[in-house]
C-alpha positions as CSV (number, residue, x, y, z in Angstrom):
1,M,227.9,81.8,192.4
2,T,225.8,83.7,189.8
3,G,222.5,84.8,191.2
4,F,223.2,83.8,194.7
5,R,226.5,85.1,196.3
6,Y,228.1,82.5,198.6
7,E,230.4,83.8,201.3
8,K,232.0,81.9,204.1
9,D,233.6,83.9,206.9
10,A,236.4,83.0,209.4
11,D,233.8,81.6,211.9
12,N,232.6,79.1,209.2
13,I,229.3,80.9,208.8
14,V,228.1,81.0,205.2
15,T,226.0,84.0,204.0
16,V,223.9,83.3,200.9
17,T,222.9,86.6,199.4
18,M,220.1,86.3,196.9
19,D,220.5,88.5,193.9
20,M,218.6,87.2,190.9
21,P,220.1,88.8,187.7
22,G,217.9,90.9,185.5
23,Q,215.1,91.1,188.1
24,S,214.1,93.9,190.4
25,A,213.1,91.3,193.0
26,N,214.1,87.8,193.9
27,T,211.4,85.4,192.8
28,M,210.9,81.7,192.1
29,S,211.5,82.2,188.4
30,D,212.8,79.5,186.1
31,A,216.4,80.4,187.0
32,Y,215.7,80.2,190.8
33,D,215.8,76.4,190.9
34,G,219.3,76.3,189.6
35,F,220.6,79.0,192.0
36,M,219.0,77.6,195.1
37,G,219.9,74.1,194.2
38,K,223.6,74.9,193.8
39,A,223.6,76.9,197.0
40,I,222.1,74.0,199.0
41,E,224.4,71.4,197.4
42,A,227.3,73.6,198.5
43,L,226.0,73.9,202.0
44,E,225.4,70.2,202.4
45,V,229.1,69.4,201.6
46,E,230.6,72.4,203.3
47,S,233.2,71.3,205.8
48,D,233.2,72.8,209.4
49,L,230.0,74.6,208.6
50,A,228.8,76.6,211.7
51,G,225.7,78.3,210.4
52,V,223.9,79.8,207.4
53,V,222.4,83.3,206.8
54,F,220.0,83.9,204.0
55,A,220.1,87.6,202.9
56,S,219.1,89.7,199.9
57,A,220.9,92.2,197.7
58,K,217.5,93.6,196.5
59,N,215.3,96.2,198.2
60,T,213.0,93.3,199.1
61,F,214.0,90.0,200.7
62,F,212.1,87.6,198.4
63,A,208.9,88.1,196.5
64,G,207.9,84.5,196.1
65,A,206.5,82.7,193.1
66,D,206.5,83.9,189.6
67,L,202.8,84.4,189.0
68,N,203.1,84.2,185.2
69,S,203.9,80.5,185.7
70,I,200.9,80.1,188.0
71,L,198.6,81.4,185.3
72,T,199.8,78.7,182.9
73,A,200.1,76.0,185.5
74,G,196.7,74.5,184.8
75,E,198.0,73.5,181.3
76,S,200.3,70.9,182.9
77,V,199.3,70.1,186.5
78,E,201.7,67.2,186.8
79,D,204.7,69.3,185.9
80,F,203.5,72.0,188.2
81,F,203.2,69.5,191.1
82,K,206.8,68.4,190.5
83,H,207.9,72.0,190.5
84,I,206.1,72.7,193.8
85,E,207.6,69.5,195.4
86,N,211.0,70.5,194.1
87,S,210.8,74.0,195.7
88,K,209.5,72.4,198.9
89,G,212.3,70.0,198.8
90,Y,214.8,72.8,198.9
91,F,213.2,74.3,202.0
92,R,213.1,70.8,203.7
93,R,216.9,70.4,202.9
94,I,217.5,73.8,204.6
95,E,215.7,72.5,207.6
96,K,217.8,69.4,207.7
97,L,221.1,71.2,207.7
98,P,223.0,70.3,210.9
99,V,223.6,74.0,211.8
100,P,221.4,77.0,212.6
101,V,219.9,78.9,209.7
102,V,218.8,82.5,209.9
103,A,216.7,84.7,207.6
104,A,218.0,88.3,207.5
105,I,214.9,90.1,206.3
106,N,215.8,93.5,204.8
107,G,212.5,94.1,203.0
108,A,209.2,92.5,202.0
109,A,209.2,88.7,202.5
110,L,205.9,87.6,201.0
111,G,204.5,84.3,199.8
112,G,207.4,82.0,198.9
113,G,209.8,84.6,200.4
114,Y,208.2,84.2,203.9
115,E,208.0,80.4,203.4
116,L,211.8,80.5,203.0
117,C,212.0,82.4,206.3
118,L,209.7,79.8,207.9
119,A,212.2,77.1,206.9
120,C,214.9,78.9,208.8
121,N,215.5,78.4,212.5
122,Y,215.4,82.1,213.3
123,R,214.0,85.2,211.6
124,I,215.4,88.7,212.0
125,V,213.8,91.7,210.3
126,V,214.9,95.3,209.9
127,D,212.7,98.0,211.6
128,N,211.3,99.4,208.4
129,P,207.5,99.6,207.6
130,K,208.3,98.2,204.1
131,A,209.9,95.1,205.6
132,I,206.5,93.3,205.8
133,V,206.1,89.5,206.1
134,G,203.2,87.3,205.3
135,L,201.4,84.9,203.1
136,P,199.0,86.8,200.8
137,E,198.2,83.8,198.5
138,V,194.6,83.6,199.6
139,T,194.0,87.1,198.1
140,L,195.1,85.6,194.7
141,G,192.8,82.6,195.0
142,L,195.7,80.3,196.0
143,L,197.2,78.8,199.1
144,P,200.8,79.0,200.3
145,G,202.2,75.9,198.5
146,A,205.9,75.9,199.7
147,G,205.1,74.9,203.3
148,G,203.4,78.1,204.4
149,V,200.2,76.6,205.7
150,V,201.8,73.7,207.4
151,R,204.7,75.6,208.9
152,L,202.8,78.7,210.1
153,T,200.3,76.5,211.8
154,A,203.1,74.6,213.5
155,L,204.9,77.8,214.4
156,L,202.0,79.8,215.8
157,G,199.3,77.3,216.5
158,L,196.0,77.0,214.7
159,E,194.2,79.9,216.3
160,K,196.9,82.4,215.7
161,A,197.8,81.1,212.2
162,L,194.3,81.1,210.7
163,P,193.8,84.9,210.6
164,R,197.1,85.3,208.7
165,L,196.4,82.4,206.4
166,L,192.7,83.2,205.7
167,E,193.0,87.0,205.4
168,G,196.4,87.2,203.7
169,K,197.3,90.5,205.4
170,P,201.1,91.1,205.7
171,A,202.5,92.2,209.1
172,K,204.9,95.0,209.8
173,P,207.9,94.3,211.9
174,G,206.5,95.2,215.3
175,I,203.3,93.2,214.8
176,A,205.2,90.3,213.2
177,K,207.5,90.1,216.3
178,E,204.5,90.4,218.7
179,E,202.7,87.5,216.9
180,G,205.8,85.3,216.6
181,M,206.1,85.5,212.8
182,V,209.6,86.8,213.3
183,D,212.0,86.5,216.3
184,A,213.9,89.7,216.4
185,I,214.1,93.3,215.1
186,V,217.2,95.3,214.3
187,G,217.4,99.1,213.7
188,S,219.2,99.1,210.3
189,E,220.0,96.9,207.4
190,E,223.7,97.0,208.3
191,Q,222.9,95.3,211.5
192,L,221.0,92.3,210.0
193,V,223.8,89.9,209.0
194,P,225.9,90.7,212.1
195,A,222.9,90.1,214.3
196,A,222.2,86.8,212.5
197,K,225.7,85.6,212.9
198,A,225.7,86.6,216.6
199,W,222.6,84.5,217.2
200,I,224.2,81.5,215.4
201,K,227.3,81.8,217.6
202,E,225.1,81.9,220.7
203,N,222.9,79.0,219.6
204,P,225.1,76.5,217.9
205,D,222.8,73.6,218.6
206,A,219.6,75.3,217.4
207,S,219.5,73.4,214.1
208,A,216.3,71.4,214.6
209,Q,212.9,72.9,213.8
210,P,210.3,72.6,216.6
211,W,208.2,70.3,214.5
212,D,211.1,68.0,213.9
213,R,211.8,67.5,217.6
214,K,210.5,64.5,219.4
215,G,207.3,65.2,221.4
216,F,206.5,68.4,219.5
217,K,203.3,70.1,220.6
218,Y,201.4,72.7,218.6
219,P,201.4,76.1,220.4
220,G,197.9,76.7,221.9
221,G,197.1,73.0,221.8
222,N,197.2,69.9,219.6
223,A,194.4,68.8,217.4
224,D,192.7,66.9,220.1
225,A,192.5,69.9,222.5
226,P,188.8,70.8,223.2
227,H,189.2,74.5,222.3
228,I,191.1,73.5,219.1
229,R,188.3,71.1,218.1
230,M,185.8,73.9,218.8
231,T,187.7,76.2,216.5
232,A,187.9,73.6,213.8
233,T,184.1,73.1,214.1
234,V,183.0,76.7,214.2
235,A,185.5,78.1,211.6
236,P,183.8,76.7,208.5
237,T,180.5,78.4,209.3
238,M,182.2,81.7,210.1
239,L,184.2,81.4,206.9
240,Y,181.1,80.8,204.8
241,K,179.5,83.9,206.1
242,R,182.5,85.8,204.7
243,T,183.1,84.0,201.4
244,R,179.6,82.8,200.7
245,G,181.2,79.7,199.3
246,L,182.3,81.6,196.2
247,M,186.0,81.5,196.9
248,P,187.6,78.0,197.1
249,A,191.0,79.1,198.4
250,P,190.0,80.0,202.0
251,E,188.1,76.7,202.4
252,H,191.2,74.7,201.1
253,I,193.5,76.6,203.5
254,L,191.2,76.0,206.5
255,D,190.9,72.3,205.7
256,L,194.6,71.9,205.3
257,A,195.6,73.9,208.4
258,V,193.3,71.8,210.6
259,N,194.2,68.4,209.0
260,S,197.9,69.2,209.0
261,M,197.8,68.9,212.8
262,R,196.4,65.3,212.5
263,M,198.9,63.9,209.9
264,G,202.6,63.6,209.7
265,F,204.6,66.7,208.7
266,E,205.8,65.2,205.4
267,S,202.2,64.1,204.5
268,A,200.9,67.5,205.3
269,L,203.4,69.1,203.0
270,R,202.4,66.8,200.2
271,A,198.7,67.5,200.8
272,E,199.5,71.2,200.6
273,S,201.1,70.7,197.2
274,R,198.0,68.9,196.0
275,G,195.8,71.7,197.3
276,L,197.7,74.3,195.4
277,C,197.5,72.2,192.2
278,T,193.8,72.1,192.6
279,L,193.5,75.8,193.1
280,V,195.7,76.9,190.2
281,Q,193.1,75.4,187.8
282,T,190.2,77.4,189.2
283,P,188.8,80.4,187.3
284,E,188.8,82.2,190.7
285,A,192.6,82.0,191.0
286,K,193.2,83.0,187.4
287,A,190.8,85.9,187.8
288,A,192.4,87.1,191.0
289,I,195.9,87.0,189.7
290,A,195.0,88.7,186.5
291,T,193.1,91.6,188.2
292,F,194.5,91.9,191.7
293,F,198.1,91.3,190.9
294,F,198.9,92.1,187.3
295,G,196.0,94.5,186.8
296,L,196.3,96.5,190.0
297,N,200.1,96.6,189.8
298,G,199.9,97.8,186.2
299,I,197.7,100.7,187.3
300,K,199.9,101.5,190.3
301,N,203.1,101.3,188.2
302,G,201.7,103.7,185.6
303,K,201.1,101.2,182.8
304,F,198.0,103.1,181.6
305,R,199.3,106.6,182.6
306,P,200.1,109.1,179.8
307,E,203.8,109.5,179.4
308,G,205.7,112.4,180.9
309,E,207.4,113.5,184.1
310,R,205.9,112.8,187.5
311,W,203.9,115.6,188.9
312,K,203.0,116.4,192.5
313,A,200.4,118.9,193.7
314,K,201.6,121.2,196.6
315,S,198.4,123.2,197.1
316,S,194.7,122.5,196.4
317,A,191.1,123.7,196.8
318,V,187.8,121.9,197.0
319,L,184.7,123.8,196.1
320,G,181.6,122.6,197.9
321,A,181.7,121.5,201.6
322,G,178.9,118.9,201.3
323,M,179.5,115.2,201.8
324,M,181.6,114.7,198.7
325,G,183.6,117.9,199.1
326,A,184.3,117.2,202.8
327,G,185.4,113.7,201.9
328,I,187.8,114.9,199.2
329,A,189.3,117.5,201.6
330,W,189.9,114.6,204.0
331,A,191.6,112.6,201.3
332,H,193.9,115.6,200.6
333,A,194.8,116.3,204.2
334,A,195.3,112.6,205.1
335,R,198.1,112.5,202.5
336,G,199.7,115.8,203.6
337,L,198.2,117.9,200.7
338,P,197.1,121.4,202.1
339,V,193.6,122.1,201.0
340,Y,191.2,125.1,201.1
341,L,187.6,123.9,201.6
342,K,185.3,126.5,200.1
343,D,181.6,127.1,200.3
344,T,179.2,130.0,200.2
345,D,179.5,130.7,203.9
346,L,181.9,129.7,206.8
347,E,179.2,127.8,208.6
348,K,179.0,125.3,205.8
349,T,182.8,125.0,205.5
350,A,183.0,124.5,209.3
351,K,180.5,121.7,209.0
352,G,182.5,120.2,206.1
353,K,185.7,120.2,208.2
354,A,183.8,118.6,211.1
355,Y,183.6,115.5,208.9
356,S,187.4,115.2,209.1
357,E,187.4,116.1,212.7
358,E,185.1,113.1,213.4
359,L,187.3,110.8,211.4
360,V,190.4,111.9,213.3
361,A,188.7,111.5,216.7
362,K,187.6,107.9,215.8
363,R,191.1,107.0,214.7
364,I,192.7,108.4,217.8
365,K,190.2,106.6,220.0
366,R,191.0,103.3,218.2
367,G,194.8,103.9,218.6
368,Q,195.2,104.3,214.8
369,M,196.5,107.8,215.1
370,E,198.4,110.0,217.6
371,D,197.0,113.3,218.8
372,E,199.8,115.2,217.1
373,D,199.3,113.5,213.8
374,G,195.5,114.2,214.0
375,K,196.1,117.9,214.7
376,E,198.6,118.1,211.8
377,L,196.1,116.6,209.4
378,L,193.3,118.9,210.4
379,D,195.6,121.9,210.1
380,H,195.9,121.0,206.4
381,I,192.2,121.8,205.9
382,K,191.5,125.6,205.8
383,P,187.8,126.6,205.6
384,T,187.0,129.6,203.5
385,D,184.2,131.4,201.7
386,K,186.5,133.5,199.5
387,D,187.9,132.5,196.1
388,A,190.9,134.7,196.7
389,A,192.1,132.4,199.5
390,F,193.2,129.7,197.0
391,V,194.9,131.8,194.3
392,G,197.7,129.9,192.6
393,S,196.4,126.4,193.6
394,D,198.0,123.4,191.8
395,I,194.6,121.7,191.6
396,I,191.1,122.8,192.1
397,I,188.3,120.2,192.5
398,E,184.8,121.4,191.9
399,A,182.4,119.3,194.0
400,V,179.2,121.3,194.0
401,F,175.8,119.7,193.5
402,E,175.2,117.6,190.3
403,D,173.5,120.5,188.4
404,I,175.0,121.5,185.1
405,S,173.7,125.1,185.3
406,L,175.3,125.5,188.7
407,K,178.6,124.0,187.6
408,E,178.7,126.2,184.5
409,I,178.6,129.2,186.8
410,V,181.2,127.9,189.4
411,I,183.8,126.7,186.9
412,P,184.6,130.0,185.1
413,E,184.5,131.9,188.3
414,T,187.0,129.8,190.1
415,F,189.2,128.7,187.3
416,R,191.0,132.0,187.4
417,Q,192.4,131.1,190.8
418,L,194.3,128.2,189.3
419,G,198.1,128.3,189.2
420,E,199.8,128.6,185.7
421,T,200.6,124.9,185.6
422,G,197.6,123.7,187.6
423,I,194.7,121.6,186.6
424,Y,191.0,121.9,187.2
425,G,188.8,118.8,188.0
426,S,185.1,118.4,188.2
427,N,183.7,115.8,190.5
428,T,180.7,114.6,188.6
429,S,179.3,111.1,188.4
430,T,177.3,111.5,185.2
431,L,177.5,114.9,183.5
432,P,179.5,115.0,180.2
433,I,182.9,116.5,180.8
434,S,183.2,117.9,177.3
435,M,180.1,119.9,177.9
436,L,181.2,121.2,181.2
437,A,184.6,122.1,179.7
438,A,182.8,124.5,177.4
439,A,182.4,126.7,180.5
440,C,186.1,126.5,181.3
441,P,188.4,129.3,180.0
442,D,191.0,126.6,179.1
443,P,189.3,123.2,178.4
444,T,192.7,121.6,177.9
445,R,193.3,121.9,181.6
446,F,189.9,120.6,182.5
447,V,189.3,116.9,183.5
448,G,186.6,114.9,185.1
449,I,187.6,113.5,188.5
450,H,184.9,111.2,189.9
451,F,185.3,110.3,193.5
452,F,183.1,107.6,195.2
453,S,181.3,108.0,198.5
454,P,182.4,107.6,201.3
455,V,185.7,109.0,200.0
456,D,187.6,108.0,203.1
457,K,186.8,104.3,202.4
458,M,186.5,104.1,198.6
459,Q,189.8,103.6,196.8
460,L,188.8,104.2,193.2
461,V,188.8,107.5,191.3
462,E,187.4,107.6,187.8
463,L,189.2,110.1,185.6
464,I,187.2,111.3,182.6
465,N,189.0,112.3,179.5
466,G,187.1,115.1,177.8
467,E,187.3,115.9,174.1
468,R,189.8,118.8,174.7
469,T,191.5,117.4,177.9
470,S,195.2,117.5,177.2
471,D,197.5,114.5,177.8
472,E,199.5,116.6,180.2
473,T,196.3,117.4,182.2
474,L,195.3,113.7,182.2
475,R,198.8,112.7,183.3
476,K,198.8,115.3,186.2
477,A,195.3,114.1,187.2
478,Y,196.6,110.5,187.3
479,D,199.6,111.5,189.4
480,Y,197.4,113.5,191.7
481,V,195.1,110.5,192.3
482,T,198.0,108.3,193.2
483,Q,199.5,111.1,195.4
484,I,196.4,110.9,197.6
485,G,196.5,107.2,197.8
486,K,193.7,106.3,195.4
487,I,193.4,104.0,192.4
488,P,192.9,105.8,189.1
489,I,191.2,104.5,186.0
490,I,190.9,106.6,182.9
491,V,187.7,106.5,180.8
492,N,186.5,108.5,177.8
493,D,183.7,110.9,178.1
494,S,180.1,109.9,177.8
495,R,176.8,110.3,179.7
496,G,177.4,108.5,183.0
497,F,180.9,107.5,182.0
498,F,181.5,103.9,183.1
499,T,180.8,103.3,186.8
500,S,177.6,105.3,187.0
501,R,176.2,103.6,183.9
502,V,176.8,100.2,185.3
503,F,175.7,101.0,188.9
504,G,172.5,102.3,187.5
505,T,171.8,98.9,185.8
506,F,172.3,97.2,189.2
507,T,169.7,99.2,191.0
508,D,167.4,99.2,188.0
509,E,167.4,95.5,187.8
510,G,166.5,95.3,191.4
511,A,163.4,97.5,190.7
512,S,162.7,95.4,187.5
513,L,162.6,92.2,189.6
514,I,160.1,93.9,191.9
515,V,157.9,94.7,189.0
516,D,158.2,91.1,187.8
517,G,156.8,90.0,191.2
518,V,159.9,88.8,192.9
519,D,159.8,89.1,196.7
520,P,162.2,91.9,197.8
521,A,163.9,89.6,200.4
522,L,164.6,87.1,197.6
523,I,166.1,89.8,195.4
524,E,168.5,90.9,198.2
525,R,169.4,87.3,199.0
526,A,170.1,86.6,195.3
527,A,172.5,89.5,195.1
528,W,174.3,88.3,198.3
529,K,174.6,84.8,196.9
530,A,176.0,86.2,193.6
531,G,178.7,88.0,195.6
532,M,177.5,91.6,195.6
533,P,178.4,93.5,198.9
534,V,174.8,94.5,199.4
535,G,171.5,94.0,197.5
536,P,170.2,96.5,194.9
537,L,167.4,97.7,197.2
538,A,169.7,98.3,200.1
539,V,172.3,100.2,198.1
540,A,169.5,102.3,196.4
541,D,168.5,103.4,199.9
542,E,172.1,104.2,200.9
543,V,172.7,106.3,197.8
544,S,169.2,107.7,198.2
545,L,166.3,107.4,195.9
546,V,166.0,111.2,196.0
547,L,169.5,111.6,194.5
548,Q,168.7,109.0,191.8
549,K,165.6,111.0,190.8
550,K,167.5,114.3,190.9
551,V,170.2,112.9,188.5
552,H,167.4,111.6,186.3
553,D,165.7,115.0,186.2
554,T,169.0,116.7,185.5
555,H,169.5,114.5,182.5
556,K,166.0,115.1,181.3
557,V,166.9,118.8,181.2
558,L,170.1,117.9,179.4
559,D,168.2,115.8,176.9
560,E,166.1,118.8,176.1
561,R,169.2,120.9,175.6
562,L,170.7,118.3,173.3
563,G,167.5,117.4,171.5
564,L,167.5,113.8,172.7
565,T,164.6,111.7,173.9
566,D,166.5,109.1,175.9
567,G,170.1,110.1,176.5
568,F,170.8,108.9,180.0
569,P,170.1,106.6,181.7
570,S,168.7,104.2,179.1
571,N,166.6,101.1,179.9
572,N,165.7,102.5,183.4
573,D,161.9,102.1,183.1
574,A,161.8,100.1,186.3
575,T,163.6,102.8,188.3
576,V,161.1,105.4,187.1
577,A,158.2,103.1,187.8
578,V,159.3,102.1,191.3
579,N,162.1,104.3,192.8
580,H,160.8,107.6,191.5
581,K,157.3,106.8,192.6
582,M,158.6,106.0,196.1
583,V,160.2,109.5,196.3
584,E,156.8,111.0,195.6
585,M,155.5,108.8,198.5
586,E,158.3,110.3,200.7
587,R,160.2,107.1,200.7
588,G,163.5,108.7,199.7
589,G,166.0,106.3,201.2
590,R,167.8,105.9,204.5
591,Q,168.7,109.5,205.1
592,Y,165.1,110.4,204.5
593,G,163.8,108.0,207.1
594,G,163.0,105.1,204.9
595,G,162.9,103.7,201.4
596,F,162.9,100.1,200.4
597,Y,163.7,99.5,204.1
598,D,162.2,100.8,207.3
599,Y,164.9,101.9,209.8
600,A,164.6,101.6,213.6
601,A,166.2,103.8,216.2
602,D,168.6,101.0,217.2
603,G,170.0,100.9,213.7
604,S,168.2,97.7,212.6
605,K,166.2,97.6,209.4
606,T,163.4,95.6,207.8
607,L,162.1,95.5,204.3
608,W,159.1,97.9,203.7
609,R,156.1,95.8,202.8
610,G,154.5,98.7,200.9
611,V,156.8,97.8,198.0
612,E,154.3,95.1,197.1
613,Q,152.1,97.6,195.4
614,F,154.7,97.8,192.6
615,M,154.7,94.0,192.0
616,K,152.9,93.3,188.8
617,G,154.1,89.9,187.8
618,N,153.0,86.7,189.5
619,S,155.1,84.1,187.8
620,E,157.8,82.1,189.6
621,I,161.3,83.2,188.5
622,P,164.1,80.7,189.1
623,M,166.7,81.7,191.6
624,R,169.4,81.2,189.0
625,D,167.6,83.7,186.7
626,I,167.4,86.2,189.5
627,E,171.1,86.0,190.3
628,D,172.1,86.1,186.6
629,R,169.8,89.0,185.9
630,I,171.6,91.0,188.6
631,I,175.1,90.0,187.4
632,Y,174.6,89.8,183.7
633,R,172.9,93.2,183.5
634,Q,176.1,94.9,184.9
635,V,178.4,92.8,182.8
636,I,176.5,93.6,179.6
637,E,176.6,97.3,180.3
638,T,180.3,97.1,181.0
639,L,180.8,95.3,177.7
640,R,178.8,98.1,176.0
641,C,181.2,100.7,177.5
642,Y,184.1,98.7,176.2
643,D,182.6,98.3,172.8
644,E,181.8,102.0,172.6
645,G,185.3,103.1,173.6
646,V,184.3,104.6,176.9
647,L,186.6,101.9,178.5
648,R,190.1,101.8,177.1
649,N,191.1,98.3,178.2
650,E,189.9,95.3,180.2
651,V,192.1,96.0,183.2
652,E,190.5,99.3,184.0
653,A,187.1,97.8,183.4
654,N,187.8,95.0,185.8
655,V,189.4,97.1,188.5
656,G,186.8,99.8,188.2
657,S,183.9,97.4,188.4
658,I,185.2,95.9,191.7
659,F,186.5,98.9,193.5
660,G,183.9,101.4,192.1
661,I,180.7,99.4,191.8
662,G,181.3,96.4,194.2
663,F,181.1,93.8,191.5
664,P,182.0,90.4,193.0
665,A,185.7,90.2,193.6
666,Y,185.9,86.5,193.1
667,T,185.1,87.0,189.4
668,G,188.1,89.3,188.8
669,G,185.8,92.0,187.5
670,A,183.0,92.4,185.0
671,L,184.9,91.5,181.8
672,Q,187.0,88.9,183.5
673,F,183.7,87.3,184.4
674,I,183.0,86.7,180.7
675,H,186.4,85.0,180.3
676,G,185.7,82.9,183.4
677,V,182.3,81.7,182.1
678,G,183.6,81.4,178.5
679,I,182.7,83.8,175.8
680,D,180.4,81.5,173.9
681,A,178.7,80.3,177.1
682,F,178.2,83.9,178.2
683,A,176.7,84.8,174.8
684,K,174.3,81.9,175.0
685,R,173.2,82.7,178.5
686,A,172.8,86.4,177.6
687,K,170.6,85.4,174.7
688,E,168.4,83.3,177.0
689,L,168.0,86.2,179.4
690,A,167.2,88.6,176.5
691,E,164.5,86.3,175.1
692,A,163.0,85.8,178.6
693,Y,163.3,89.3,180.0
694,G,164.0,91.9,177.4
695,D,166.5,93.6,175.1
696,R,168.5,95.1,177.9
697,F,170.3,91.7,178.0
698,A,171.2,91.8,174.3
699,V,174.9,91.5,173.5
700,A,176.5,93.1,170.4
701,P,178.6,90.5,168.5
702,S,181.2,93.2,167.9
703,A,181.9,93.5,171.6
704,L,182.4,89.8,172.0
705,D,184.7,89.8,169.0
706,K,186.9,92.3,170.8
707,L,187.2,89.9,173.8
708,R,187.9,87.0,171.5
709,K,190.8,88.9,169.8
710,K,192.2,89.6,173.2
711,E,192.1,85.9,174.2
712,Q,193.6,84.8,170.9
713,K,196.4,87.4,171.3
714,A,197.1,86.2,174.9
715,A,197.3,82.6,173.7
């Protein structure tokens, strides 16, 4: 049987080995229906059938739905509904086979793959961290539509199922076994099918699913149990706190999981299909699939990487043991890359290494790391105050203070320590890489490598391609970033690059709203409602107003050098009028004792009422305008970066805006936001904001034309 191998042994046990031709993974592609349909038809007429094992010839078990079909599903919802019901029908027919059915899970079983496992009577997984199981659909704005919500709730009970359904996190074998998501673990792939067959022989009558047996009760309690009713009552409020009502998928999943316990199994499955059909039509789902699946996977798979052989750094050095340098050293050591942490004296480097020591201690205390692993990690970090210590390094990261004069001294002094094939990176958030490269003995081996703070938590790294940065250097930098487990995006050189430019507009718009007379609490609330992780005033405090002013002052000096009057940042009058004045008033941010907020000893904070002195306007600004000003300001600056060629493509713009700036994830990113709103509708709204609040909201027609061409090409 092409696609699915069908083998019956002497004990009358059939092994169906899934091996979709022309695909690296088994998926619910167009060909899947034919393969699965024929296999089930054969099983239903098989004489003397004793049991069935579903296995895989791929490195993964089954990857689930073909997401390309999901993206176009909204064009024909009726056809999509029939497709879902057909796939669901296959799984129901598997459940109705009069013999035990076992899933032999050799690798990842996610989405539809795990839903197939749930339709089996028993699930055995190999003891391999890559053999994860789960239902990640919620992360893509969807719900598990092939029985996942209904069956997992019935298998685990509501309380245990909800975290897996609402968070979408996959489980490794040990955790999956502990939670009841799988039934057994074997040590090797070779043991999977024999173990499955052995279980079938030992349990010849185990063909009925628990939910198909008379008198079935949900684990943990049925729908009428008091604690289950309490969970169903409280869960929506808790969910809203997390999603803010911006993501429809979790709400649909919660509603379906709860109500599936109150309706018949078949009715629940049908309701699940309707729920998925509703979600595939939402802009949130299309945005999530485009960015978090195709976009992120494209970056991780090297779609935007310069061509050439893979490169791996074996030695490294980080210059500057401050907060950023210490964080970068941790990132290296955590991935097994030996690193010299260098500063002007050993006391500073010891303090820098202490940052990693604290992180290790926390992880050991939480049970996330063994003592030996922690020691090995810390051994990778070697403090030094001598350049000679890191001679021959594969990569050197300069992470000294954001001062161009200082960097121009450090770069040529330390470049000579680089190995013959090594690369040199400058961790800068705003300074032009091409200008810094002028101080480098070999500018072709010089690249901007912009980490985000805190480095141990932030996944994004912005690679800045200077005018003389070679493709080889850019490729090595890309490989280095993936080597340390980060997400790289490549941007072209400019003042502030991409992320810093856009982030600056976020905080500046917060200051602008203050000047316009908007209550600070309302500003923060509007940002929260719009989907930002924190408000512009809170984040300004965290970054520090002092740092913002130092960056501004640095660029004023740079403007004088370049003969410019307003080079970077532009349109930041409100920041100068509010944030910089607050620095002069010794309100420098959280680390300086207070900024827009006052900070109590117990960690709590309250808005500083002194900010009222900067409020000049007295007009009422609608809440919608406040939210749109916060969001549109960032989107428009992203669009300008795209139009100017700082950004190379929409994918890196979207991924960078979410992971680097904190742009609302439900939108799929700053440029995807425009597609979700509609290009013409976006242009109209931007024009309204520009007329009401200033030219910073003006949109260049050329930029929108680029997006239109992309949409037309996709269509």
